[in-house]
N, C-alpha and C positions, 0 to 999 in steps of 0.2 A: 568663639562666640559670634563674631561678625558673619561667619559663613553658614551658620545654622539654618536661617531661612532659605538660603540658596540651596543647600544640601537637601532640605526637606522638599523643596520644589522639584529638584532634580530627581529625587526618589519617586515622587508622585508621577512625574512625567514618564519615567522609566517603567513603572508598573502599568500605566495606561497604555504605553506603546506596546508592551509585550502581551497585553491582554487582548489587543485587537486581533481579529481574524482576517486574513487575506482571503478573498473568495477563491474557490477552486475554479480553474478554467474548465468550462464544459466543452465537450467534444471528444475527439479521439486522443488517447494517451498510449504510450508503449507499456507493455505488461510482460514480465519475464519471470522465469524460474531458472536457476543457475544450471540445471541439468540439460536444458535444451539450448544448444549454442545457436547463434545466428550469424550468418555470413551471406554469401551470394545465393545459396540455395534455400536457407531458412531465414526468414525475417523475424524480428521481435514480434511478440504477440501484440494485440491491441485490445483496449477496453473503450467502451463508450460511456462517458459520464454525462448525466443529464441533471439539471437542477429540479428539485422538488419543492423548494422553498428556502427560507433563510438558513444557510449553512447545512441544508439537507440535500442529498444527492442519491441518484440511482447509478449503479455501475454494472456492466455486463461485458464479458469478453473472454478471450482465450489466447493461449500460445500453443502451437502444435508443431511437432516434428513429424512430417508426413512419411519419412523413410522408416522411422522406428515405431510409429504409432504412440509416441509419448505426448502428453499434453498436461496443461493446467487450465482450469476454467474458474471463473468467478461470476457470481450473480447475487445481487442484494442491494442494500442501501447503506449509506454512511452519513455520519455527522462530522463536519470538519471543525476541529478544535485546535487552533494554532497550527502546529506542525504534526498534529495527530489526526488520524481518521478513525472513528469508532464505527467499524463495519459490522453489519448484521446481515447474514445470508449464508451462502454456501460456496466453499472453495473445494475443488476436486483436482488432485494431481495423480497422474499415472506415469511412472517412469519404469522402463523395462527392468532395470537392475536395482530398484529400490522397493522395499516392501513386497518382495517376491513378485514384482510386476503387477501387483493388485492395486486398484485405485485407493487413494487415501482421501477420505472425505472429512471436511471440517464444517460443521454447521453451528450457527449461533453468533455470539458477539466475540469479536477479536479486534485487536488494535494494529493499525499500520502507523509507523512513525518515521519522520524525516529527521535524522540526527545530524548535527554539525552543519556542514555545507553541502550535504547530499542533495541531489536534484530528484529524489524519488522518496516515496513512502515505502518502508519495508515492513512486512508482516512480522510482528513481535513474537507470536507463538510459532516457533520455527521447527519444533520437533515433529518429524514425520510419524505416521501411524506405526511404523516398524519399531519405534522407540529408540532408534539408533541414529538415523540420518537427520541432518539439518537441512531444511528447505529455506532458500532465500527467495521469497516471492516479492516482487517489486512492482509498484505502480509509479511510473515516471510523471513528473509535473507536466 
């Protein structure tokens, strides 16, 4: 019973601390899909994030493999909510050996989430248009 006020205060502090949103860093960020490797010849893709207001941002960018003509592009806006980004816009990927080499387009609202100690937000709707393949599309902090 002695510790009840202390525990209540600790719980309130914990709830307040987890509810706070850390602002997203504006500027260039790395952007990748797992099918396009990056090394000396290919660099990770990049996106440009701009602030539109409190917790609201625009994002645009791409990753390309110039040798294979594979790519992933992203353009839209998002709301930052803790370790989640609520993205609204368009994501298009084209990988030569996925979806018969045809572009896979996702338009509308999707979620990117940073789980655990990851230093990136990963697209949570991972199923490619072919209905078989899993796309890991990441935006790095």
